[in-house]
Jmol script that loads the backbone (N, CA, C; Angstrom):
load data "model"
ATOM      1  N   LEU A   1       0.806  -1.217   0.022  1.00  0.00           N
ATOM      2  CA  LEU A   1       0.061   0.009  -0.023  1.00  0.00           C
ATOM      3  C   LEU A   1       0.909   1.348  -0.009  1.00  0.00           C
ATOM      4  N   ALA A   2       1.925   1.266   0.769  1.00  0.00           N
ATOM      5  CA  ALA A   2       2.810   2.425   0.850  1.00  0.00           C
ATOM      6  C   ALA A   2       3.454   2.660  -0.538  1.00  0.00           C
ATOM      7  N   LEU A   3       3.761   1.638  -1.265  1.00  0.00           N
ATOM      8  CA  LEU A   3       4.340   1.864  -2.599  1.00  0.00           C
ATOM      9  C   LEU A   3       3.341   2.509  -3.534  1.00  0.00           C
ATOM     10  N   PHE A   4       2.077   2.053  -3.510  1.00  0.00           N
ATOM     11  CA  PHE A   4       1.010   2.509  -4.293  1.00  0.00           C
ATOM     12  C   PHE A   4       0.790   4.024  -3.959  1.00  0.00           C
ATOM     13  N   ALA A   5       0.801   4.263  -2.747  1.00  0.00           N
ATOM     14  CA  ALA A   5       0.612   5.664  -2.233  1.00  0.00           C
ATOM     15  C   ALA A   5       1.760   6.583  -2.701  1.00  0.00           C
ATOM     16  N   ALA A   6       2.964   6.044  -2.719  1.00  0.00           N
ATOM     17  CA  ALA A   6       4.090   6.772  -3.213  1.00  0.00           C
ATOM     18  C   ALA A   6       3.944   7.181  -4.676  1.00  0.00           C
ATOM     19  N   VAL A   7       3.523   6.202  -5.413  1.00  0.00           N
ATOM     20  CA  VAL A   7       3.362   6.434  -6.824  1.00  0.00           C
ATOM     21  C   VAL A   7       2.162   7.449  -7.105  1.00  0.00           C
ATOM     22  N   GLY A   8       1.062   7.308  -6.467  1.00  0.00           N
ATOM     23  CA  GLY A   8       0.010   8.190  -6.633  1.00  0.00           C
ATOM     24  C   GLY A   8       0.302   9.601  -6.224  1.00  0.00           C
ATOM     25  N   GLN A   9       0.975   9.822  -5.121  1.00  0.00           N
ATOM     26  CA  GLN A   9       1.318  11.138  -4.645  1.00  0.00           C
ATOM     27  C   GLN A   9       2.468  11.769  -5.570  1.00  0.00           C
ATOM     28  N   ALA A  10       3.381  10.941  -6.061  1.00  0.00           N
ATOM     29  CA  ALA A  10       4.365  11.459  -7.089  1.00  0.00           C
ATOM     30  C   ALA A  10       3.652  11.903  -8.342  1.00  0.00           C
ATOM     31  N   MET A  11       2.632  11.209  -8.758  1.00  0.00           N
ATOM     32  CA  MET A  11       1.894  11.585  -9.963  1.00  0.00           C
ATOM     33  C   MET A  11       1.193  12.905  -9.719  1.00  0.00           C
ATOM     34  N   ARG A  12       0.583  13.074  -8.534  1.00  0.00           N
ATOM     35  CA  ARG A  12      -0.102  14.287  -8.178  1.00  0.00           C
ATOM     36  C   ARG A  12       0.837  15.406  -8.247  1.00  0.00           C
ATOM     37  N   LEU A  13       1.999  15.215  -7.647  1.00  0.00           N
ATOM     38  CA  LEU A  13       3.019  16.325  -7.600  1.00  0.00           C
ATOM     39  C   LEU A  13       3.548  16.741  -9.018  1.00  0.00           C
ATOM     40  N   LEU A  14       3.827  15.725  -9.854  1.00  0.00           N
ATOM     41  CA  LEU A  14       4.188  16.053 -11.239  1.00  0.00           C
ATOM     42  C   LEU A  14       3.177  16.841 -11.962  1.00  0.00           C
ATOM     43  N   GLY A  15       1.818  16.542 -11.649  1.00  0.00           N
ATOM     44  CA  GLY A  15       0.737  17.202 -12.356  1.00  0.00           C
ATOM     45  C   GLY A  15       0.718  18.675 -12.000  1.00  0.00           C
ATOM     46  N   TRP A  16       1.297  19.093 -10.877  1.00  0.00           N
ATOM     47  CA  TRP A  16       1.324  20.523 -10.509  1.00  0.00           C
ATOM     48  C   TRP A  16       2.538  21.197 -11.132  1.00  0.00           C
ATOM     49  N   GLN A  17       3.369  20.555 -11.836  1.00  0.00           N
ATOM     50  CA  GLN A  17       4.425  21.173 -12.599  1.00  0.00           C
ATOM     51  C   GLN A  17       5.329  21.973 -11.717  1.00  0.00           C
ATOM     52  N   PRO A  18       5.874  21.353 -10.686  1.00  0.00           N
ATOM     53  CA  PRO A  18       6.613  22.152  -9.591  1.00  0.00           C
ATOM     54  C   PRO A  18       7.907  22.839 -10.147  1.00  0.00           C
ATOM     55  N   TRP A  19       8.441  22.388 -11.271  1.00  0.00           N
ATOM     56  CA  TRP A  19       9.660  23.039 -11.884  1.00  0.00           C
ATOM     57  C   TRP A  19       9.327  24.486 -12.247  1.00  0.00           C
ATOM     58  N   ARG A  20       8.102  24.821 -12.356  1.00  0.00           N
ATOM     59  CA  ARG A  20       7.703  26.137 -12.845  1.00  0.00           C
ATOM     60  C   ARG A  20       7.687  27.150 -11.731  1.00  0.00           C
ATOM     61  N   THR A  21       7.959  26.705 -10.491  1.00  0.00           N
ATOM     62  CA  THR A  21       7.836  27.590  -9.328  1.00  0.00           C
ATOM     63  C   THR A  21       9.162  28.005  -8.649  1.00  0.00           C
ATOM     64  N   TRP A  22      10.266  27.593  -9.271  1.00  0.00           N
ATOM     65  CA  TRP A  22      11.537  27.798  -8.613  1.00  0.00           C
ATOM     66  C   TRP A  22      11.917  29.263  -8.383  1.00  0.00           C
ATOM     67  N   ARG A  23      11.244  30.210  -9.029  1.00  0.00           N
ATOM     68  CA  ARG A  23      11.613  31.628  -8.807  1.00  0.00           C
ATOM     69  C   ARG A  23      10.872  32.232  -7.618  1.00  0.00           C
ATOM     70  N   ASN A  24       9.932  31.549  -7.188  1.00  0.00           N
ATOM     71  CA  ASN A  24       9.065  32.066  -5.991  1.00  0.00           C
ATOM     72  C   ASN A  24       9.230  31.154  -4.783  1.00  0.00           C
ATOM     73  N   PRO A  25       9.983  31.507  -3.755  1.00  0.00           N
ATOM     74  CA  PRO A  25      10.231  30.757  -2.568  1.00  0.00           C
ATOM     75  C   PRO A  25       8.938  30.350  -1.878  1.00  0.00           C
ATOM     76  N   LEU A  26       7.912  31.208  -1.855  1.00  0.00           N
ATOM     77  CA  LEU A  26       6.652  30.834  -1.209  1.00  0.00           C
ATOM     78  C   LEU A  26       5.919  29.738  -1.934  1.00  0.00           C
ATOM     79  N   LEU A  27       6.272  29.510  -3.252  1.00  0.00           N
ATOM     80  CA  LEU A  27       5.617  28.326  -3.922  1.00  0.00           C
ATOM     81  C   LEU A  27       6.568  27.079  -3.930  1.00  0.00           C
ATOM     82  N   TRP A  28       7.830  27.399  -4.155  1.00  0.00           N
ATOM     83  CA  TRP A  28       8.716  26.173  -4.285  1.00  0.00           C
ATOM     84  C   TRP A  28       8.877  25.433  -2.950  1.00  0.00           C
ATOM     85  N   ILE A  29       8.679  26.170  -1.825  1.00  0.00           N
ATOM     86  CA  ILE A  29       8.795  25.448  -0.469  1.00  0.00           C
ATOM     87  C   ILE A  29       7.652  24.423  -0.374  1.00  0.00           C
ATOM     88  N   LEU A  30       6.488  24.843  -0.935  1.00  0.00           N
ATOM     89  CA  LEU A  30       5.369  23.896  -0.894  1.00  0.00           C
ATOM     90  C   LEU A  30       5.585  22.656  -1.674  1.00  0.00           C
ATOM     91  N   HIS A  31       6.088  22.950  -2.863  1.00  0.00           N
ATOM     92  CA  HIS A  31       6.381  21.783  -3.745  1.00  0.00           C
ATOM     93  C   HIS A  31       7.489  20.858  -3.278  1.00  0.00           C
ATOM     94  N   VAL A  32       8.651  21.461  -2.797  1.00  0.00           N
ATOM     95  CA  VAL A  32       9.609  20.626  -2.250  1.00  0.00           C
ATOM     96  C   VAL A  32       9.253  19.875  -1.070  1.00  0.00           C
ATOM     97  N   SER A  33       8.433  20.557  -0.200  1.00  0.00           N
ATOM     98  CA  SER A  33       7.939  19.872   0.962  1.00  0.00           C
ATOM     99  C   SER A  33       7.015  18.720   0.692  1.00  0.00           C
ATOM    100  N   TYR A  34       6.163  19.035  -0.304  1.00  0.00           N
ATOM    101  CA  TYR A  34       5.206  17.986  -0.702  1.00  0.00           C
ATOM    102  C   TYR A  34       6.008  16.722  -1.326  1.00  0.00           C
ATOM    103  N   PHE A  35       7.103  16.978  -1.955  1.00  0.00           N
ATOM    104  CA  PHE A  35       7.906  15.935  -2.539  1.00  0.00           C
ATOM    105  C   PHE A  35       8.227  14.844  -1.439  1.00  0.00           C
ATOM    106  N   TRP A  36       8.424  15.237  -0.230  1.00  0.00           N
ATOM    107  CA  TRP A  36       8.753  14.299   0.803  1.00  0.00           C
ATOM    108  C   TRP A  36       7.666  13.383   1.147  1.00  0.00           C
ATOM    109  N   ILE A  37       6.504  13.629   0.762  1.00  0.00           N
ATOM    110  CA  ILE A  37       5.364  12.740   0.991  1.00  0.00           C
ATOM    111  C   ILE A  37       5.521  11.410   0.180  1.00  0.00           C
ATOM    112  N   PRO A  38       5.560  11.510  -1.142  1.00  0.00           N
ATOM    113  CA  PRO A  38       5.826  10.246  -1.858  1.00  0.00           C
ATOM    114  C   PRO A  38       7.154   9.569  -1.499  1.00  0.00           C
ATOM    115  N   PHE A  39       8.120  10.378  -1.256  1.00  0.00           N
ATOM    116  CA  PHE A  39       9.462   9.767  -0.881  1.00  0.00           C
ATOM    117  C   PHE A  39       9.369   9.110   0.456  1.00  0.00           C
ATOM    118  N   GLY A  40       8.614   9.681   1.421  1.00  0.00           N
ATOM    119  CA  GLY A  40       8.425   9.032   2.780  1.00  0.00           C
ATOM    120  C   GLY A  40       7.570   7.679   2.553  1.00  0.00           C
ATOM    121  N   PHE A  41       6.606   7.691   1.675  1.00  0.00           N
ATOM    122  CA  PHE A  41       5.848   6.451   1.462  1.00  0.00           C
ATOM    123  C   PHE A  41       6.796   5.398   0.863  1.00  0.00           C
ATOM    124  N   LEU A  42       7.663   5.830  -0.098  1.00  0.00           N
ATOM    125  CA  LEU A  42       8.629   4.951  -0.649  1.00  0.00           C
ATOM    126  C   LEU A  42       9.483   4.290   0.463  1.00  0.00           C
ATOM    127  N   LEU A  43      10.007   5.240   1.304  1.00  0.00           N
ATOM    128  CA  LEU A  43      10.819   4.688   2.359  1.00  0.00           C
ATOM    129  C   LEU A  43      10.078   3.826   3.376  1.00  0.00           C
ATOM    130  N   LEU A  44       8.784   4.064   3.559  1.00  0.00           N
ATOM    131  CA  LEU A  44       7.956   3.161   4.367  1.00  0.00           C
ATOM    132  C   LEU A  44       7.868   1.808   3.738  1.00  0.00           C
ATOM    133  N   ALA A  45       7.671   1.782   2.443  1.00  0.00           N
ATOM    134  CA  ALA A  45       7.651   0.499   1.705  1.00  0.00           C
ATOM    135  C   ALA A  45       8.979  -0.241   1.765  1.00  0.00           C
ATOM    136  N   LEU A  46      10.068   0.466   1.707  1.00  0.00           N
ATOM    137  CA  LEU A  46      11.458  -0.110   1.703  1.00  0.00           C
ATOM    138  C   LEU A  46      11.686  -0.658   3.168  1.00  0.00           C
ATOM    139  N   ALA A  47      11.152   0.071   4.156  1.00  0.00           N
ATOM    140  CA  ALA A  47      11.384  -0.325   5.615  1.00  0.00           C
ATOM    141  C   ALA A  47      10.750  -1.712   5.834  1.00  0.00           C
ATOM    142  N   GLN A  48       9.695  -1.989   5.125  1.00  0.00           N
ATOM    143  CA  GLN A  48       9.025  -3.261   5.375  1.00  0.00           C
ATOM    144  C   GLN A  48       9.897  -4.424   4.950  1.00  0.00           C
ATOM    145  N   TYR A  49      10.898  -4.060   4.116  1.00  0.00           N
ATOM    146  CA  TYR A  49      11.828  -5.213   3.620  1.00  0.00           C
ATOM    147  C   TYR A  49      13.206  -5.087   4.275  1.00  0.00           C
ATOM    148  N   GLY A  50      13.252  -4.168   5.206  1.00  0.00           N
ATOM    149  CA  GLY A  50      14.531  -4.027   5.945  1.00  0.00           C
ATOM    150  C   GLY A  50      15.561  -3.250   5.108  1.00  0.00           C
ATOM    151  N   VAL A  51      15.297  -2.548   4.020  1.00  0.00           N
ATOM    152  CA  VAL A  51      16.256  -1.851   3.247  1.00  0.00           C
ATOM    153  C   VAL A  51      16.658  -0.555   4.044  1.00  0.00           C
ATOM    154  N   VAL A  52      15.658   0.163   4.582  1.00  0.00           N
ATOM    155  CA  VAL A  52      15.893   1.338   5.423  1.00  0.00           C
ATOM    156  C   VAL A  52      15.184   1.173   6.763  1.00  0.00           C
ATOM    157  N   THR A  53      15.505   2.021   7.718  1.00  0.00           N
ATOM    158  CA  THR A  53      14.758   1.969   9.020  1.00  0.00           C
ATOM    159  C   THR A  53      13.453   2.832   8.854  1.00  0.00           C
ATOM    160  N   GLY A  54      12.499   2.371   9.683  1.00  0.00           N
ATOM    161  CA  GLY A  54      11.272   3.085   9.757  1.00  0.00           C
ATOM    162  C   GLY A  54      11.389   4.498  10.197  1.00  0.00           C
ATOM    163  N   SER A  55      12.474   4.828  11.106  1.00  0.00           N
ATOM    164  CA  SER A  55      12.668   6.134  11.553  1.00  0.00           C
ATOM    165  C   SER A  55      13.068   7.042  10.450  1.00  0.00           C
ATOM    166  N   ALA A  56      13.755   6.549   9.370  1.00  0.00           N
ATOM    167  CA  ALA A  56      14.119   7.410   8.285  1.00  0.00           C
ATOM    168  C   ALA A  56      12.881   7.924   7.546  1.00  0.00           C
ATOM    169  N   ALA A  57      11.941   6.966   7.393  1.00  0.00           N
ATOM    170  CA  ALA A  57      10.665   7.405   6.681  1.00  0.00           C
ATOM    171  C   ALA A  57       9.927   8.401   7.619  1.00  0.00           C
ATOM    172  N   LEU A  58       9.898   8.140   8.853  1.00  0.00           N
ATOM    173  CA  LEU A  58       9.223   9.021   9.790  1.00  0.00           C
ATOM    174  C   LEU A  58       9.897  10.477   9.809  1.00  0.00           C
ATOM    175  N   HIS A  59      11.153  10.468   9.689  1.00  0.00           N
ATOM    176  CA  HIS A  59      11.896  11.848   9.682  1.00  0.00           C
ATOM    177  C   HIS A  59      11.560  12.544   8.382  1.00  0.00           C
ATOM    178  N   VAL A  60      11.531  11.884   7.268  1.00  0.00           N
ATOM    179  CA  VAL A  60      11.235  12.448   5.982  1.00  0.00           C
ATOM    180  C   VAL A  60       9.791  13.096   6.087  1.00  0.00           C
ATOM    181  N   LEU A  61       8.905  12.257   6.542  1.00  0.00           N
ATOM    182  CA  LEU A  61       7.461  12.729   6.571  1.00  0.00           C
ATOM    183  C   LEU A  61       7.193  13.909   7.543  1.00  0.00           C
ATOM    184  N   THR A  62       7.889  13.748   8.684  1.00  0.00           N
ATOM    185  CA  THR A  62       7.608  14.902   9.687  1.00  0.00           C
ATOM    186  C   THR A  62       8.447  16.074   9.473  1.00  0.00           C
ATOM    187  N   VAL A  63       9.740  15.989   9.255  1.00  0.00           N
ATOM    188  CA  VAL A  63      10.502  17.195   9.078  1.00  0.00           C
ATOM    189  C   VAL A  63      10.435  17.756   7.719  1.00  0.00           C
ATOM    190  N   GLY A  64      10.512  16.850   6.715  1.00  0.00           N
ATOM    191  CA  GLY A  64      10.514  17.302   5.314  1.00  0.00           C
ATOM    192  C   GLY A  64       9.156  17.727   4.915  1.00  0.00           C
ATOM    193  N   ALA A  65       8.191  16.944   5.139  1.00  0.00           N
ATOM    194  CA  ALA A  65       6.864  17.271   4.595  1.00  0.00           C
ATOM    195  C   ALA A  65       6.190  18.251   5.577  1.00  0.00           C
ATOM    196  N   LEU A  66       5.898  17.738   6.838  1.00  0.00           N
ATOM    197  CA  LEU A  66       5.041  18.571   7.725  1.00  0.00           C
ATOM    198  C   LEU A  66       5.740  19.803   8.105  1.00  0.00           C
ATOM    199  N   ALA A  67       6.962  19.871   8.491  1.00  0.00           N
ATOM    200  CA  ALA A  67       7.596  21.163   8.953  1.00  0.00           C
ATOM    201  C   ALA A  67       7.707  22.099   7.710  1.00  0.00           C
ATOM    202  N   GLY A  68       8.109  21.571   6.596  1.00  0.00           N
ATOM    203  CA  GLY A  68       8.207  22.450   5.435  1.00  0.00           C
ATOM    204  C   GLY A  68       6.877  23.000   4.960  1.00  0.00           C
ATOM    205  N   LEU A  69       5.872  22.169   4.892  1.00  0.00           N
ATOM    206  CA  LEU A  69       4.541  22.691   4.522  1.00  0.00           C
ATOM    207  C   LEU A  69       3.870  23.665   5.535  1.00  0.00           C
ATOM    208  N   ILE A  70       4.119  23.365   6.803  1.00  0.00           N
ATOM    209  CA  ILE A  70       3.668  24.358   7.820  1.00  0.00           C
ATOM    210  C   ILE A  70       4.316  25.624   7.768  1.00  0.00           C
ATOM    211  N   MET A  71       5.735  25.626   7.630  1.00  0.00           N
ATOM    212  CA  MET A  71       6.445  26.920   7.554  1.00  0.00           C
ATOM    213  C   MET A  71       5.996  27.641   6.249  1.00  0.00           C
ATOM    214  N   GLY A  72       5.894  26.969   5.168  1.00  0.00           N
ATOM    215  CA  GLY A  72       5.528  27.640   3.953  1.00  0.00           C
ATOM    216  C   GLY A  72       4.162  28.283   4.019  1.00  0.00           C
ATOM    217  N   MET A  73       3.196  27.499   4.543  1.00  0.00           N
ATOM    218  CA  MET A  73       1.776  28.067   4.660  1.00  0.00           C
ATOM    219  C   MET A  73       1.689  29.176   5.689  1.00  0.00           C
ATOM    220  N   ILE A  74       2.424  29.057   6.844  1.00  0.00           N
ATOM    221  CA  ILE A  74       2.320  30.064   7.801  1.00  0.00           C
ATOM    222  C   ILE A  74       2.936  31.336   7.318  1.00  0.00           C
ATOM    223  N   THR A  75       4.061  31.234   6.613  1.00  0.00           N
ATOM    224  CA  THR A  75       4.669  32.465   6.112  1.00  0.00           C
ATOM    225  C   THR A  75       3.748  33.142   5.063  1.00  0.00           C
ATOM    226  N   ARG A  76       3.231  32.385   4.143  1.00  0.00           N
ATOM    227  CA  ARG A  76       2.251  32.840   3.147  1.00  0.00           C
ATOM    228  C   ARG A  76       1.009  33.539   3.798  1.00  0.00           C
ATOM    229  N   THR A  77       0.508  32.867   4.807  1.00  0.00           N
ATOM    230  CA  THR A  77      -0.746  33.389   5.501  1.00  0.00           C
ATOM    231  C   THR A  77      -0.396  34.603   6.338  1.00  0.00           C
ATOM    232  N   ALA A  78       0.680  34.639   7.009  1.00  0.00           N
ATOM    233  CA  ALA A  78       1.024  35.769   7.754  1.00  0.00           C
ATOM    234  C   ALA A  78       1.283  37.003   6.899  1.00  0.00           C
ATOM    235  N   LEU A  79       1.922  36.861   5.728  1.00  0.00           N
ATOM    236  CA  LEU A  79       2.203  38.002   4.846  1.00  0.00           C
ATOM    237  C   LEU A  79       0.808  38.425   4.308  1.00  0.00           C
ATOM    238  N   GLY A  80       0.032  37.547   3.866  1.00  0.00           N
ATOM    239  CA  GLY A  80      -1.293  37.958   3.265  1.00  0.00           C
ATOM    240  C   GLY A  80      -2.216  38.610   4.266  1.00  0.00           C
ATOM    241  N   HIS A  81      -2.266  38.091   5.576  1.00  0.00           N
ATOM    242  CA  HIS A  81      -3.196  38.622   6.559  1.00  0.00           C
ATOM    243  C   HIS A  81      -2.725  39.936   7.096  1.00  0.00           C
ATOM    244  N   THR A  82      -1.523  40.287   6.930  1.00  0.00           N
ATOM    245  CA  THR A  82      -0.953  41.609   7.384  1.00  0.00           C
ATOM    246  C   THR A  82      -0.846  42.621   6.285  1.00  0.00           C
ATOM    247  N   GLY A  83      -1.307  42.300   5.135  1.00  0.00           N
ATOM    248  CA  GLY A  83      -1.397  43.257   4.031  1.00  0.00           C
ATOM    249  C   GLY A  83      -0.049  43.459   3.297  1.00  0.00           C
ATOM    250  N   ARG A  84       0.917  42.548   3.616  1.00  0.00           N
ATOM    251  CA  ARG A  84       2.243  42.728   3.021  1.00  0.00           C
ATOM    252  C   ARG A  84       2.208  41.952   1.642  1.00  0.00           C
ATOM    253  N   PRO A  85       3.057  42.279   0.742  1.00  0.00           N
ATOM    254  CA  PRO A  85       3.125  41.460  -0.516  1.00  0.00           C
ATOM    255  C   PRO A  85       3.503  39.982  -0.228  1.00  0.00           C
ATOM    256  N   LEU A  86       3.052  39.186  -1.105  1.00  0.00           N
ATOM    257  CA  LEU A  86       3.250  37.741  -0.963  1.00  0.00           C
ATOM    258  C   LEU A  86       4.657  37.430  -1.625  1.00  0.00           C
ATOM    259  N   LYS A  87       5.699  37.811  -0.888  1.00  0.00           N
ATOM    260  CA  LYS A  87       7.009  37.723  -1.388  1.00  0.00           C
ATOM    261  C   LYS A  87       7.891  37.314  -0.171  1.00  0.00           C
ATOM    262  N   ALA A  88       8.618  36.243  -0.329  1.00  0.00           N
ATOM    263  CA  ALA A  88       9.518  35.850   0.762  1.00  0.00           C
ATOM    264  C   ALA A  88      10.796  36.579   0.747  1.00  0.00           C
ATOM    265  N   GLY A  89      11.292  37.131   1.851  1.00  0.00           N
ATOM    266  CA  GLY A  89      12.440  37.808   1.934  1.00  0.00           C
ATOM    267  C   GLY A  89      13.656  36.826   2.087  1.00  0.00           C
ATOM    268  N   ARG A  90      14.846  37.353   2.326  1.00  0.00           N
ATOM    269  CA  ARG A  90      16.090  36.457   2.490  1.00  0.00           C
ATOM    270  C   ARG A  90      15.997  35.669   3.724  1.00  0.00           C
ATOM    271  N   GLY A  91      15.408  36.133   4.774  1.00  0.00           N
ATOM    272  CA  GLY A  91      15.242  35.350   6.031  1.00  0.00           C
ATOM    273  C   GLY A  91      14.377  34.094   5.856  1.00  0.00           C
ATOM    274  N   GLU A  92      13.294  34.379   5.294  1.00  0.00           N
ATOM    275  CA  GLU A  92      12.270  33.295   5.098  1.00  0.00           C
ATOM    276  C   GLU A  92      12.836  32.300   4.062  1.00  0.00           C
ATOM    277  N   THR A  93      13.490  32.813   2.987  1.00  0.00           N
ATOM    278  CA  THR A  93      14.093  31.802   2.056  1.00  0.00           C
ATOM    279  C   THR A  93      15.199  31.022   2.620  1.00  0.00           C
ATOM    280  N   ALA A  94      16.048  31.600   3.534  1.00  0.00           N
ATOM    281  CA  ALA A  94      17.055  30.896   4.231  1.00  0.00           C
ATOM    282  C   ALA A  94      16.415  29.836   5.176  1.00  0.00           C
ATOM    283  N   MET A  95      15.424  30.217   5.850  1.00  0.00           N
ATOM    284  CA  MET A  95      14.646  29.256   6.708  1.00  0.00           C
ATOM    285  C   MET A  95      14.163  28.024   5.928  1.00  0.00           C
ATOM    286  N   PHE A  96      13.584  28.289   4.724  1.00  0.00           N
ATOM    287  CA  PHE A  96      13.108  27.198   3.880  1.00  0.00           C
ATOM    288  C   PHE A  96      14.276  26.242   3.416  1.00  0.00           C
ATOM    289  N   VAL A  97      15.381  26.867   3.029  1.00  0.00           N
ATOM    290  CA  VAL A  97      16.511  26.117   2.506  1.00  0.00           C
ATOM    291  C   VAL A  97      17.114  25.262   3.642  1.00  0.00           C
ATOM    292  N   LEU A  98      17.221  25.938   4.876  1.00  0.00           N
ATOM    293  CA  LEU A  98      17.911  25.232   6.002  1.00  0.00           C
ATOM    294  C   LEU A  98      16.999  23.971   6.430  1.00  0.00           C
ATOM    295  N   VAL A  99      15.766  24.136   6.499  1.00  0.00           N
ATOM    296  CA  VAL A  99      14.970  22.975   6.865  1.00  0.00           C
ATOM    297  C   VAL A  99      15.048  21.797   5.924  1.00  0.00           C
ATOM    298  N   GLN A 100      15.005  22.169   4.633  1.00  0.00           N
ATOM    299  CA  GLN A 100      15.177  21.138   3.625  1.00  0.00           C
ATOM    300  C   GLN A 100      16.570  20.538   3.605  1.00  0.00           C
ATOM    301  N   ALA A 101      17.510  21.295   3.935  1.00  0.00           N
ATOM    302  CA  ALA A 101      18.940  20.769   4.041  1.00  0.00           C
ATOM    303  C   ALA A 101      19.053  19.830   5.260  1.00  0.00           C
ATOM    304  N   ALA A 102      18.284  20.123   6.333  1.00  0.00           N
ATOM    305  CA  ALA A 102      18.392  19.276   7.499  1.00  0.00           C
ATOM    306  C   ALA A 102      17.746  17.938   7.160  1.00  0.00           C
ATOM    307  N   VAL A 103      16.778  17.866   6.358  1.00  0.00           N
ATOM    308  CA  VAL A 103      16.105  16.651   5.970  1.00  0.00           C
ATOM    309  C   VAL A 103      17.201  15.784   5.232  1.00  0.00           C
ATOM    310  N   VAL A 104      17.891  16.381   4.255  1.00  0.00           N
ATOM    311  CA  VAL A 104      18.791  15.674   3.463  1.00  0.00           C
ATOM    312  C   VAL A 104      19.953  15.221   4.228  1.00  0.00           C
ATOM    313  N   LEU A 105      20.503  16.109   5.089  1.00  0.00           N
ATOM    314  CA  LEU A 105      21.708  15.840   5.897  1.00  0.00           C
ATOM    315  C   LEU A 105      21.508  14.766   6.851  1.00  0.00           C
ATOM    316  N   ARG A 106      20.288  14.577   7.408  1.00  0.00           N
ATOM    317  CA  ARG A 106      20.083  13.523   8.371  1.00  0.00           C
ATOM    318  C   ARG A 106      20.089  12.223   7.753  1.00  0.00           C
TER     319      ARG A 106
END
end "model"
wireframe off; spacefill off
backbone 0.3
color backbone group
């Protein structure tokens, strides 16, 4: 089931054409973070066969997907609700990059 979920979520992500959002950090953080969902399901499937640990899949799903998506949405919502332009500054972009780097480095 995890493998089927991985394929289905990867197909959904590709349908959104994430490569078209690289110039806007408020958008690419959502796509990069969402990428960790199919990858996490793939790791869950591999964990069933002892190829990787279940904690690796949990890390990818929680830090990569959840933390990234929450940070991206909170940033976007906070900017919009305070009347500021929907444009991430250097600080926000650095935060997005550092969280994604943490997922990869772990």
